[in-house]
N, C-alpha and C positions, 0 to 999 in steps of 0.2 A: 504494500500500500504506500503510495507516494504522496507526499504533501506538496502543495504548491509553494514555491519559494517566495519569500517576501522580496519585493523589488523596491527601488528607491521611491517610486511613485506612492507606494503604501506608506512609507515613512513621512513623505511630504504631506499626504492627506491627513495623517494623524497630527502632524505639526500644525496644519491649518486649523484643525478643530481645537487643538490645545491653545493656540494663539487667540482664537475667537473667545474661548472660555475664559482666558486670562484678561481679556479686555484690550488686546492689541499686542503687536510684536515687541514693543518696548517693554511692556509689563511682563510678558512671558520671558523675554531675554533676561530681564533683571532678576526674575525669580530663579532662573536656571544658570545664571552667570554666562550669558552669551551676549555679544553686542547686537544691537538692533540691525546694523548693516549686515552682519553674518546671517541672522535669521531671515532677513529680507532676501539676501542672495540665494539661500536655500529654497525659499518659497517661490522665487522667480526662476529657478533652474540655472542660475549662474554658478552655483557651487553645489557639490554633493554634500549630503548630511554627514557629519562626523559620527564616529561610533558613540561618542558621548552624547551628542544630540539625539541620536536614534534611541539610546537608552532612556533619555529624558522623556520621550514620548511612548515608552513601553516596548521597545524592541531590543533584542540582543542578537549578536552575530553568532550564527551556528554553522559549523563546518562538519561535513560528513561525506559519506559515500552513498551513491545510488546506483543500482544495477541498470546497465544499458542493455536493452534487448533488441 
């Protein structure tokens, strides 16, 4: 049974929701110690989310093996 891998878009969607819930990107950035410009860059696709940012919105990096058929 194979699980669908999480892609960057999923992390960005979670970030969008978290930013909205926090009242804006500056507020969310302050709460999680990220600059507003970095959060904005991730939201607008100019930068990839860091592992720390992904963790802040509930994701962890998982590595493993999957059988190729």
